[in-house]
C-alpha positions in Angstrom: 44.6 140.0 -6.7 47.8 138.2 -5.9 47.7 135.3 -3.3 49.9 132.5 -2.0 48.1 129.2 -2.8 48.2 125.7 -1.3 46.9 123.4 -4.1 47.9 120.1 -2.4 49.2 119.3 1.0 53.0 119.5 1.2 56.0 121.6 2.5 56.3 125.3 2.0 58.3 125.1 -1.2 55.2 123.6 -2.9 53.1 126.7 -2.4 52.3 128.9 -5.5 52.1 132.6 -6.0 49.3 133.5 -8.5 46.6 135.8 -9.6 43.1 134.9 -8.2 39.7 136.4 -8.1 38.9 138.9 -5.4 36.8 137.5 -2.5 33.3 138.6 -1.6 32.3 138.9 2.0 29.3 136.9 3.4 26.7 138.4 5.6 28.8 138.0 8.8 32.2 138.8 7.2 34.3 141.8 6.4 36.5 142.2 3.3 40.0 143.3 4.3 42.7 145.0 2.2 45.6 143.2 3.8 48.7 145.3 4.8 50.5 142.7 6.9 49.9 139.1 8.0 51.4 137.2 10.9 53.1 133.9 10.4 52.2 131.3 13.1 52.9 127.7 13.9 49.4 126.6 12.6 50.5 127.8 9.1 53.3 125.2 9.1 50.7 122.5 9.8 47.7 123.5 7.7 49.7 123.4 4.4 50.6 119.8 5.2 47.1 118.7 6.3 48.2 118.3 9.9 46.0 121.0 11.5 42.5 120.6 13.2 40.8 121.7 10.0 41.5 121.2 6.3 40.3 124.0 4.0 39.2 123.0 0.4 41.9 123.4 -2.3 43.1 125.8 -3.4 43.5 128.0 -0.3 45.9 130.6 1.1 47.5 130.0 4.5 47.8 132.9 6.9 45.6 132.8 10.1 45.8 136.4 11.1 46.0 139.7 9.2 45.9 143.5 9.7 44.7 146.1 7.2 41.9 148.3 6.1 38.2 147.3 5.8 37.0 147.6 2.2 33.5 146.2 2.6 31.3 144.8 5.4 28.6 142.1 5.2 25.0 143.2 5.8 24.9 141.8 9.4 28.1 143.5 10.5 27.4 146.6 12.6 30.6 147.3 14.6 32.9 147.9 11.6 32.8 150.1 8.5 34.8 150.6 5.4 38.0 152.5 6.1 38.5 151.1 9.6 42.1 150.0 10.5 41.6 146.5 11.9 43.3 143.2 12.8 42.0 139.8 13.4 41.7 136.1 12.7 41.2 134.8 9.2 41.4 131.0 9.9 43.3 130.9 6.6 43.6 133.3 3.6 45.8 136.0 5.2 48.6 135.6 2.7 46.8 137.5 0.0 46.1 141.0 -1.0 42.5 140.7 0.2 40.7 138.3 2.5 37.1 137.9 3.6 37.2 137.2 7.4 34.6 136.5 10.1 33.6 139.8 11.7 33.5 138.3 15.3 37.3 137.9 15.1 38.0 141.4 13.9 39.0 144.3 16.2 40.0 147.9 15.5 43.7 148.6 15.8 44.8 151.1 18.5 45.7 154.5 17.0 49.3 154.1 18.1 49.8 150.6 16.6 51.2 150.0 13.1 50.0 147.3 10.8 53.1 145.1 11.3 52.8 145.2 15.0 49.0 144.5 14.7 49.7 141.5 12.5 52.0 140.2 15.2 49.5 140.8 18.0 46.2 138.9 17.6 47.2 135.3 17.8 50.2 135.4 20.1 48.8 137.9 22.7 45.3 136.5 22.4 46.5 133.0 23.0 48.7 133.9 25.9 46.2 136.2 27.6 43.5 133.5 27.5 45.9 130.9 28.7 47.2 132.9 31.7 43.9 134.5 32.7 41.0 132.1 31.9 42.9 128.8 31.9 45.6 129.2 34.6 44.0 132.0 36.7 47.5 133.3 37.2 47.8 135.3 40.4 50.1 138.2 41.5 53.1 136.7 43.2 52.9 133.3 41.6 55.8 131.8 39.6 55.3 131.3 35.9 57.6 129.1 33.8 57.6 129.8 30.1 59.0 127.2 27.8 60.1 128.3 24.3 60.2 131.8 25.7 61.7 133.5 22.7 59.0 132.5 20.3 55.9 134.6 19.5 53.5 133.1 22.1 56.4 132.6 24.5 57.5 136.2 24.5 53.8 137.3 24.8 53.4 135.0 27.8 56.6 136.6 29.4 55.2 140.1 29.0 51.7 139.3 30.1 52.9 137.3 33.1 54.9 140.3 34.2 52.0 142.6 33.7 49.8 140.3 35.8 52.4 140.5 38.7 54.0 137.0 38.4 57.6 136.1 38.7 58.6 134.8 35.3 61.2 132.1 34.6 62.0 131.9 30.8 63.5 128.8 29.3 65.1 128.6 25.8 67.9 126.7 24.0 70.4 129.5 23.4 71.8 132.5 25.1 70.6 134.7 22.2 67.0 133.6 22.8 67.3 134.1 26.5 68.6 137.6 26.0 65.4 138.3 24.1 63.3 136.9 26.9 65.2 139.0 29.5 64.5 142.1 27.4 60.8 141.2 27.5 60.9 141.2 31.3 61.8 137.7 32.4 63.1 137.6 36.0 65.2 134.4 35.7 66.6 132.4 32.7 67.1 128.7 32.1 69.2 127.3 29.2 67.9 123.8 28.3 71.5 122.8 27.2 73.1 123.6 30.6 72.1 120.8 32.9 68.8 119.4 34.1 65.7 121.5 33.7 64.2 120.0 36.8 67.4 120.7 38.9 67.6 124.3 37.7 63.9 124.9 38.6 64.4 123.3 42.0 67.3 125.7 42.7 65.4 128.8 41.5 62.2 127.9 43.5 64.0 126.6 46.6 62.4 123.3 46.0 58.8 124.6 45.9 58.3 124.2 42.2 56.5 126.6 39.8 52.8 127.5 40.0 52.1 127.7 36.3 53.9 126.2 33.3 53.3 127.6 29.8 54.3 125.1 27.2 53.9 125.8 23.4 56.7 123.3 22.6 55.8 119.8 23.8 58.5 117.3 23.1 61.3 116.2 25.5 60.8 118.7 28.3 57.1 118.3 28.8 57.3 115.6 31.5 60.4 117.0 33.1 58.7 120.4 33.5 55.6 118.8 35.0 57.7 117.0 37.5 58.8 120.5 38.7 55.3 121.8 39.2 54.2 123.1 42.6 51.3 121.8 44.7 48.0 122.9 43.0 50.1 123.9 39.9 48.6 124.3 36.4 50.4 123.2 33.2 49.1 124.8 30.1 49.2 122.8 26.9 49.5 125.4 24.2 51.1 123.7 21.2 53.7 121.3 19.9 56.3 123.3 18.1 58.8 120.5 18.7 56.7 118.3 16.5 56.2 115.6 19.1 53.0 115.3 21.1 54.2 114.0 24.5 52.4 111.8 27.0 52.3 112.0 30.8 52.0 109.3 33.4 48.6 109.8 35.0 49.9 109.4 38.5 51.8 112.7 38.3 48.8 115.1 38.4 47.5 113.0 41.3 50.7 113.2 43.3 51.2 116.9 42.7 47.5 117.9 43.1 48.1 119.6 39.8 46.1 120.2 36.6 46.9 119.7 33.0 45.0 122.4 31.2 44.3 122.7 27.4 44.4 126.1 25.6 42.5 126.6 22.4 42.2 130.3 22.0 40.5 130.2 18.6 37.6 128.2 19.9 37.4 130.4 23.0 37.3 133.6 20.9 34.4 132.2 19.0 32.5 130.7 21.9 33.1 133.6 24.4 33.4 136.7 22.3 32.7 139.1 25.1 35.4 137.6 27.3 37.8 137.7 24.4 37.0 141.4 23.8 37.6 142.1 27.5 41.0 140.4 27.2 42.0 142.6 24.3 40.8 145.7 26.0 43.2 144.9 28.8 46.0 144.0 26.3 45.5 147.3 24.4 45.7 149.1 27.7 49.0 147.4 28.6 50.3 148.1 25.1 49.5 151.8 25.5 51.4 151.8 28.8 54.4 150.3 27.1 54.2 146.9 29.0 53.7 145.0 25.7 56.1 145.4 22.8 55.5 143.0 20.0 58.8 141.9 18.6 58.8 141.5 14.8 62.2 140.0 14.1 61.8 139.5 10.3 59.5 140.5 7.5 59.0 138.9 4.1 57.2 140.2 1.0 54.0 138.4 0.0 55.7 136.6 -2.9 58.2 135.0 -0.4 55.6 133.9 2.2 56.6 130.3 1.7 60.1 131.2 2.9 58.5 132.8 6.0 56.6 129.7 6.8 59.7 127.5 6.3 61.7 129.9 8.6 59.2 129.5 11.4 58.8 125.7 10.9 62.6 125.3 11.3 62.3 127.1 14.7 64.7 129.8 13.5 62.4 132.6 14.4 62.7 134.9 17.5 59.5 136.8 18.3 57.2 137.1 15.3 57.7 136.8 11.5 55.4 138.9 9.4 54.5 138.9 5.7 54.2 142.4 4.3 51.5 142.8 1.7 51.2 146.6 1.2 
């Protein structure tokens, strides 16, 4: 089979596209014929050795995939060959086939195509876990989404609206804000047009925001936290800006607020039943038309390195997907 390979840590242009042996599933795995694979921020990190885990060389990046089950391990009972599925691979998704842990694999709804499914697992799974289990977002609360035009950001906008929140979307250009508006955002903030804190003060009549969803990190992290409401929750989702920020410890004290970490991959593994319930709700909202995954660009498998570079340069709006079949 064909696969994109990382043979040594480095930038996307160092990746190879080669013929490799077909994988064999272990007892708790399924073998997937990949049709499409989502591109995510961890892909930009794992190939440079900057992610939480470092696979042995050579490996294929690609943390989520959608396709058809070819084979199941002997301990897998909830899936069978021929099933249309999506799920987490950890790595290995940028290949024609991948063996993936069965606990992270879910059947695709009948009305969802492979490209949409490849754009769904990580972004919507992350944002649902963040807003439900970690933030306990309530109807009527105000949600600020930073980086609102990206994959997880747009998912947070849509899920926040589905949960009954008022959503304020923040991004760096009007084009990106228009995308967030189309996803349901109530109010928009352009980072380049004045102080984030002052704009939030105006929009909330000085009360601040109840929940902040931050997949970006960087320069606006502290400024956003200074705009949080009493008993507010700030969700640490990722660091797409490349800078891991720090926060003066007196600010959570003065605000009576919480800084809450979000690690959906670990949650899905540790609490599979809660994760399944999350996806049942997400699929229900998808069927109702409340969630509409935006795939802004697709790349063929042989150009997966370009897809990773495109995302790493923060050019992407919505999700970028690698088409395999």
